C-alpha positions in Angstrom: 15.2 26.2 -56.6 16.3 26.5 -60.2 20.0 26.3 -61.1 21.1 29.2 -63.3 24.4 29.4 -65.1 26.9 31.9 -63.6 27.6 33.3 -67.0 24.1 34.5 -67.7 23.9 38.3 -67.9 20.5 39.8 -68.0 21.2 43.6 -67.8 21.4 45.3 -71.2 23.4 48.2 -70.0 26.5 46.0 -69.7 26.8 46.0 -73.4 27.5 49.7 -73.5 30.3 50.9 -71.1 29.0 54.5 -71.4 25.8 53.5 -69.6 27.5 51.9 -66.6 27.3 54.8 -64.3 24.2 56.6 -65.6 21.2 56.5 -63.1 18.4 54.2 -64.5 15.0 55.7 -65.2 12.6 56.0 -62.4 10.2 53.1 -61.9 7.5 52.0 -59.4 8.2 49.6 -56.5 10.1 46.5 -57.4 7.8 43.5 -57.9 8.2 39.8 -57.5 10.2 37.7 -59.9 10.0 33.9 -60.3 12.6 31.3 -61.2 15.4 32.6 -59.1 18.1 30.6 -57.4 18.6 31.7 -53.8 21.3 30.4 -51.5 21.6 31.1 -47.7 25.0 32.2 -46.6 25.6 32.0 -42.8 28.4 34.1 -41.3 31.6 35.2 -42.8 32.8 31.6 -43.3 30.2 31.1 -46.0 29.8 34.7 -47.2 33.4 35.9 -47.8 34.7 33.0 -49.8 31.7 33.0 -52.1 31.7 36.8 -52.7 35.5 36.8 -53.3 35.2 33.9 -55.7 32.6 35.8 -57.8 34.7 39.0 -57.6 37.6 37.1 -59.1 35.4 36.0 -62.0 33.9 39.5 -62.7 34.3 40.5 -66.4 32.3 43.7 -66.8 31.0 45.3 -63.6 31.1 45.2 -59.8 28.7 47.3 -57.7 29.3 47.1 -53.9 27.6 48.9 -51.0 28.5 48.3 -47.4 28.1 50.1 -44.1 31.4 48.9 -42.6 34.7 48.2 -44.3 37.7 47.7 -42.0 41.4 47.5 -42.8 41.7 43.9 -41.4 42.3 40.6 -43.1 38.8 40.7 -44.7 39.1 44.3 -45.8 42.6 43.9 -47.2 41.5 40.9 -49.3 38.5 42.8 -50.6 40.7 45.8 -51.3 43.1 43.6 -53.4 40.3 42.0 -55.4 38.6 45.3 -56.3 41.9 46.8 -57.4 42.7 43.7 -59.5 39.3 43.8 -61.1 39.6 47.5 -61.9 43.1 47.0 -63.4 41.8 44.3 -65.7 39.1 46.6 -67.1 36.1 45.8 -64.9 34.0 48.8 -64.0 34.0 48.9 -60.2 31.8 51.2 -58.0 32.1 51.0 -54.3 29.8 53.0 -51.9 30.9 53.2 -48.3 29.2 54.8 -45.3 31.0 57.8 -43.9 30.3 56.8 -40.3 30.6 53.0 -40.5 33.7 53.1 -42.6 34.9 56.4 -41.3 38.2 55.1 -39.9 39.7 54.0 -43.2 43.0 55.6 -44.0 43.4 57.9 -46.9 46.1 55.6 -48.4 43.7 52.6 -48.3 41.0 54.6 -50.2 43.4 56.3 -52.5 44.9 53.0 -53.7 41.5 51.9 -54.9 40.7 55.3 -56.5 44.1 55.4 -58.3 43.5 51.9 -59.7 40.2 53.1 -61.3 37.7 52.1 -58.7 34.8 54.6 -58.6 34.7 55.2 -54.8 31.8 57.0 -53.2 31.4 58.0 -49.5 28.0 58.5 -48.0 27.8 61.6 -45.8 31.5 61.9 -44.9 32.6 64.0 -41.9 35.9 64.2 -40.1 35.8 63.4 -36.3 35.6 66.3 -33.9 38.1 65.8 -31.0 38.3 62.1 -32.1 34.6 61.6 -32.0 32.5 60.8 -35.1 29.4 63.0 -35.1 27.5 62.0 -38.2 25.4 59.4 -36.4 22.1 59.5 -38.2 20.7 58.7 -41.7 23.4 56.1 -42.4 23.9 54.0 -45.6 23.4 50.7 -43.8 22.8 48.5 -46.8 25.0 45.5 -47.7 24.7 44.8 -51.5 27.1 43.3 -54.1 26.1 42.9 -57.7 28.6 41.3 -60.2 28.2 41.5 -64.0 24.4 42.1 -63.5 23.8 38.4 -63.0 24.8 37.6 -59.4 23.7 39.6 -56.3 24.4 39.3 -52.6 22.1 41.0 -50.1 22.2 40.6 -46.3 23.6 42.0 -43.0 27.2 41.0 -43.3 29.8 43.8 -43.4 33.3 43.4 -44.8 35.1 43.0 -41.5 36.8 40.2 -39.7 34.4 40.3 -36.8 32.0 38.2 -38.9 34.5 35.3 -38.7 34.5 32.8 -35.8 38.2 33.1 -35.2 37.7 36.7 -34.2 36.8 35.4 -30.8 33.8 35.8 -28.4 32.7 39.0 -30.1 32.4 37.4 -33.6 29.0 38.1 -35.0 26.3 35.7 -36.0 24.8 36.9 -39.3 23.2 35.9 -42.6 23.1 36.9 -46.3 21.8 35.4 -49.5 23.2 34.9 -53.0 20.7 35.4 -55.8 20.8 34.5 -59.4 17.9 35.0 -61.8 15.5 37.7 -63.0 15.4 39.4 -59.5 19.0 40.5 -60.0 17.8 42.9 -62.7 16.0 44.9 -60.0 18.9 44.7 -57.5 21.3 45.9 -60.2 18.9 48.7 -61.1 18.7 49.7 -57.5 22.5 49.6 -56.9 23.0 51.8 -60.1 20.4 54.3 -59.1 22.3 55.5 -56.0 20.6 58.8 -54.9 18.0 58.8 -57.7 15.6 56.2 -56.2 12.4 55.1 -58.0 9.2 56.7 -56.8 6.7 54.9 -54.8 2.9 54.6 -55.5 1.9 57.9 -54.2 -1.8 57.6 -53.6 -3.7 55.3 -51.3 -5.6 53.5 -54.1 -2.3 52.7 -55.8 -0.9 51.3 -52.6 -4.0 49.3 -52.1 -3.6 47.7 -55.5 0.0 47.0 -54.7 -1.1 45.2 -51.4 -3.7 43.1 -53.4 -0.9 42.0 -55.8 1.2 41.0 -52.8 -1.7 38.9 -51.3 -2.5 37.3 -54.6 0.9 35.8 -55.1 1.0 32.1 -56.1 3.1 29.7 -54.2 5.7 28.9 -56.9 9.2 28.6 -55.6 12.1 30.9 -56.4 10.2 34.1 -56.1 12.2 37.1 -54.9 11.4 40.8 -54.4 13.6 43.7 -53.4 12.2 46.0 -50.7 14.1 49.0 -49.3 13.8 52.0 -47.0 14.9 55.5 -47.8 14.1 58.9 -46.3 11.8 60.1 -49.1 8.9 58.0 -50.5 9.9 54.6 -49.1 10.1 55.4 -45.4 8.0 52.5 -44.2 8.2 49.8 -46.9 10.2 47.3 -44.9 8.0 47.7 -41.8 4.9 47.3 -44.0 6.0 44.0 -45.5 6.7 42.6 -42.1 3.3 43.6 -40.9 1.6 42.2 -43.9 3.4 38.9 -43.6 2.6 38.7 -39.9 -1.1 39.4 -40.6 -1.2 36.5 -43.0 0.7 34.0 -40.7 -1.2 30.7 -40.0 1.4 28.3 -38.6 4.6 29.9 -37.4 6.7 33.0 -37.3 10.5 33.1 -36.5 12.2 36.5 -36.3 16.0 36.7 -35.6 17.0 40.3 -35.2 20.0 42.0 -33.6 18.3 45.3 -32.5 14.7 44.7 -31.7 12.6 47.7 -30.7 9.8 48.1 -33.3 6.8 50.5 -33.0 3.3 49.8 -31.8 1.9 48.6 -35.1 4.5 45.9 -35.7 4.4 44.8 -32.0 0.7 44.5 -32.2 0.9 42.3 -35.3 3.4 40.0 -33.5 1.2 39.8 -30.5 -2.0 39.2 -32.5 -0.4 36.4 -34.5 0.5 34.6 -31.2 -3.1 35.3 -29.8 -4.7 33.5 -32.8 -2.5 30.4 -32.2 0.5 31.0 -34.5 3.8 29.8 -33.0 5.8 33.0 -32.8 9.5 32.8 -31.9 11.8 35.8 -31.4 15.6 35.2 -31.3 17.2 38.3 -29.9 20.6 39.3 -28.4 21.7 37.8 -25.2 25.4 38.8 -25.6 25.0 42.1 -27.4 27.8 44.2 -28.8 25.8 47.2 -27.4 24.2 46.8 -24.0 21.5 49.3 -24.8 20.2 46.8 -27.5 19.3 44.2 -24.9 18.0 46.7 -22.4 15.6 48.2 -25.0 14.4 44.8 -26.2 13.7 43.6 -22.6 11.4 46.5 -22.1 9.0 44.7 -24.5 9.3 41.2 -23.1 6.3 41.5 -20.7 4.0 42.8 -23.4 4.8 39.9 -25.7 5.4 37.0 -23.3 2.0 37.3 -21.7 0.3 36.7 -25.1 2.2 33.6 -25.9 5.2 34.9 -27.9 8.3 32.7 -27.3 11.5 34.8 -26.8 15.0 33.4 -26.9 18.2 35.2 -26.2 21.2 34.0 -28.2 24.1 33.7 -25.8 27.0 32.3 -27.7 28.1 35.5 -29.4 26.6 38.8 -30.6 23.7 38.3 -32.9 23.9 40.6 -35.9 21.3 38.9 -38.1 18.2 40.5 -39.7 16.1 37.6 -40.9 12.6 36.3 -40.5 10.3 33.6 -41.9 6.5 33.1 -41.9 4.9 29.7 -42.4 6.5 27.4 -45.0 7.3 29.7 -47.9 7.9 33.4 -46.9 11.2 34.7 -45.6 13.3 37.9 -45.6 17.0 38.5 -45.3 18.7 41.9 -45.4 20.2 44.8 -43.6 17.3 46.2 -41.6 17.0 45.8 -37.9 13.6 46.2 -36.2 14.6 49.3 -34.3 14.2 53.1 -34.7 17.4 53.6 -36.6 16.7 51.0 -39.3 12.9 51.6 -39.5 13.0 55.4 -39.4 16.4 56.8 -40.3 18.9 54.5 -42.1 19.0 53.5 -45.8 18.2 49.8 -45.8 17.6 46.9 -48.2 16.0 43.5 -47.7 15.0 40.8 -50.1 11.7 38.9 -49.7 11.8 35.2 -50.7 8.9 32.8 -51.4 10.6 29.5 -51.7 9.8 26.4 -49.7 13.2 24.9 -49.8 14.9 28.1 -48.8 12.5 28.7 -46.0 13.0 25.1 -44.7 16.7 25.7 -44.7 16.4 29.0 -42.9 14.1 27.5 -40.3 16.4 24.5 -39.8 19.3 26.9 -39.0 17.3 29.2 -36.7 15.6 26.3 -34.9 19.0 24.8 -34.2 20.3 28.2 -33.0 17.4 28.7 -30.6 17.5 25.2 -29.2 21.3 24.8 -28.8 22.6 28.3 -28.1 19.8 30.3 -26.7 18.1 30.9 -23.4 14.3 30.9 -23.3 12.7 33.7 -21.5 10.1 32.5 -19.0 6.6 33.5 -19.6 6.0 33.5 -15.9 8.3 35.3 -13.5 9.2 38.1 -16.0 10.0 41.2 -14.0 6.8 43.2 -13.5 4.9 45.1 -10.9 7.6 47.3 -9.4 6.7 50.9 -9.9 10.2 52.1 -10.6 10.7 49.4 -13.3 7.4 50.2 -15.0 8.3 53.9 -14.9 11.8 53.4 -16.4 10.4 51.0 -19.0 7.7 53.5 -20.0 10.2 56.4 -20.3 12.8 54.4 -22.3 10.2 53.0 -24.7 8.8 56.4 -25.6 12.2 58.1 -25.8 13.5 55.5 -28.2 10.3 55.4 -30.3 10.3 59.2 -30.7 14.0 59.5 -31.1 14.0 59.5 -34.9 11.6 62.5 -35.0 13.6 64.4 -32.5 16.8 63.7 -34.4 15.1 65.2 -37.5 14.8 68.5 -35.7 18.5 68.8 -35.2 20.2 71.2 -37.6 22.0 69.1 -40.2 22.9 69.1 -43.8 21.2 66.7 -46.2 23.2 63.5 -46.4 24.9 63.0 -49.8 26.8 60.4 -51.7 30.1 62.0 -52.7 33.0 60.9 -54.9 36.1 60.1 -52.8 38.2 63.1 -53.9 35.3 65.5 -53.4 34.4 64.0 -50.0 38.0 64.6 -48.8 38.0 68.2 -50.1 34.7 69.0 -48.5 35.4 67.5 -45.1 38.7 69.4 -45.0 37.1 72.7 -45.9 34.5 72.3 -43.1 37.3 72.3 -40.6 39.4 75.1 -42.0 39.4 78.3 -39.9 37.2 81.1 -41.4 
């Protein structure tokens, strides 16, 4: 992996402050870029200090998107750093999800806004009788871009439950730091907000795109941004998983918090194991939501009988969304392999072709599965009882069709709104008419 200077800025728009918040022009899917430096960051102990160090050094621009921001020790430190940056003239844009960060106080948000932070809330809504109701189509991405030259992408939110001292419910998770040409695309994506680039629309364009993917050389340091939205990029993350699995020859390791993919992705996982690839799944054994484990276990029989190795991580809740294939392909990001991430939420992953990075990720996941996981037995898995088969069948199909059913519910189109406007609109919704 190539070392790049922290000072290198590759985004021309930084030279003109007037261009900082203008949406970039539309483009096709983001491609692969070589000669990047990629560093794996495991858990909050590695992630928060590094992100905060880079925020302190910011000179021109900070772009930050996160699903969850809490008013805890992590959130308060981020809050202070963003205000400090804005007050010294850095252009700061923060995008928060209206559900995941829905419990932030007005004072906490107003302090940032008053300091000059451009604060945006995705689909804000006030609770009804204390219950948040805006469950679907969430902004689930976790992206930070500083000065157009350093980017962070992964699954770690800005909350103290990603630190080991939080206790038994501290989350196990991953992110990456990227420096190099790929940051231009991540910066472009973070600036674009609601105006996402268009995807290759016709089948022959998509076919050419897949051929380019398969024809990649094996040079290290290659990075590509891939994302999911609810317009023309609905299946992109699932498609790159399927393509990588189809080309697997030696091994596959997937560590995912909420595992309940559709038939096509399940079939590629099973087919890889059938042709002799070592396939290892690391899933939740101590979940933060019990339904996550129950749903995943509905699939165990189908996968175990064809040679897939399944491990449940039992030390603490698994929140990671990472995978690797063979020696030089891996992905890190925000997307789970479940109906919410694959069919409803706004997600972002990076794909990485780098042997040193993939070796490091494999080393960490291999240690995790051997030291802190329980292997699910291929024989003796619960099967055969009519009631269990019936419940499994019903749960599987309910969860798989859930995104389509949720789309039938009457709802407004989710929007990214400036902080002040978001407050005004949510208040007006609850005024008596």
